[in-house]
C-alpha positions in Angstrom: -12.9 55.6 -16.1 -9.0 55.4 -17.5 -6.4 56.7 -16.7 -4.7 59.6 -19.4 -1.0 60.4 -17.9 -2.3 60.0 -14.8 -5.9 61.8 -15.2 -8.8 59.7 -15.0 -10.9 60.5 -17.8 -14.3 58.7 -19.1 -14.0 55.8 -20.8 -14.6 56.6 -24.7 -15.4 54.1 -27.3 -15.8 55.9 -30.6 -17.3 54.4 -33.2 -14.5 52.0 -35.9 -15.0 54.1 -38.5 -15.2 57.4 -38.0 -11.7 56.6 -36.0 -10.2 55.0 -38.7 -11.5 57.9 -40.9 -10.2 60.3 -38.3 -6.6 58.3 -38.1 -6.4 58.3 -41.8 -7.1 61.9 -41.6 -4.5 62.5 -39.4 -1.6 60.6 -41.2 -2.6 61.5 -44.4 -0.3 65.2 -44.6 -3.7 66.4 -46.0 -4.0 68.9 -43.4 -1.9 71.6 -41.9 -1.6 71.7 -37.7 -2.4 74.5 -36.1 -3.0 75.4 -32.5 -5.9 76.8 -29.8 -8.9 76.5 -32.6 -10.6 74.3 -35.0 -9.8 76.2 -38.1 -7.8 79.3 -38.5 -8.0 81.4 -41.9 -4.5 79.6 -43.5 -6.5 76.6 -43.1 -4.3 74.8 -40.0 -6.5 72.3 -38.2 -6.0 71.1 -34.5 -7.0 67.6 -34.1 -10.4 68.1 -33.1 -10.6 70.0 -36.3 -9.9 67.4 -38.4 -12.7 65.4 -37.0 -15.1 67.8 -37.0 -14.3 68.9 -41.0 -14.2 64.4 -41.5 -17.9 64.4 -39.2 -19.5 67.4 -41.4 -17.3 69.3 -43.5 -20.0 71.4 -44.5 -20.7 73.7 -41.6 -17.8 75.5 -41.3 -18.1 79.6 -42.0 -15.5 82.1 -41.4 -15.6 84.1 -38.5 -14.6 87.8 -39.5 -14.2 89.0 -36.1 -11.8 86.1 -35.4 -10.0 85.5 -39.1 -10.6 81.6 -37.6 -13.1 79.4 -39.1 -16.3 78.2 -36.6 -17.8 74.7 -36.9 -21.4 74.7 -36.0 -20.8 78.0 -34.3 -17.7 77.2 -32.3 -14.1 78.1 -33.0 -12.8 76.8 -29.6 -11.4 73.7 -29.1 -14.2 72.0 -28.1 -16.5 71.6 -30.6 -19.6 71.0 -28.5 -21.7 69.6 -31.8 -19.0 66.4 -31.9 -20.0 66.3 -27.5 -23.5 66.1 -28.0 -23.6 63.9 -30.6 -22.0 61.0 -28.7 -19.0 61.0 -31.2 -16.5 62.0 -28.7 -16.3 62.5 -24.8 -15.0 66.0 -23.3 -12.7 64.0 -21.0 -11.1 62.5 -24.5 -11.6 66.1 -26.1 -9.2 67.8 -23.6 -6.6 65.5 -23.4 -6.5 65.6 -27.1 -6.6 70.0 -27.5 -3.4 69.5 -24.9 -1.7 67.0 -26.8 -2.4 69.1 -30.3 -1.5 72.6 -28.4 1.6 71.2 -26.3 3.3 70.1 -30.0 2.5 66.5 -30.3 2.3 65.4 -33.8 -0.8 64.6 -35.7 1.1 61.2 -35.9 1.3 61.0 -32.6 -2.0 62.2 -31.9 -3.5 59.3 -34.5 -1.5 56.5 -32.7 -3.2 57.9 -29.3 -6.5 57.6 -30.7 -6.1 54.3 -32.3 -4.7 52.8 -29.0 -7.2 54.9 -26.7 -10.5 55.3 -27.8 
């Protein structure tokens, strides 16, 4: 367990290659930042949506009832497919989602990922 802003979270070490791609994508300026969903119809992504897009870009589908994209069936900020595949722990996803939705920039989130995952 590690402490993140006073909260105990599972230690999570990501695959170095995937982490490097994710951090580079967050810093690239190619993704517009959004909140509360992985990806909206305007192609704004949360930080976890960027990870989902890098990991499996072919799994997006537009959900016309919510006007948001789903990734492998999920539109909310916690893509179960990433957790189930052992790519990122749920505690890390929770914290990163909070960072994203509270207004931290992709650059700030990339710095956190680089230092902690």
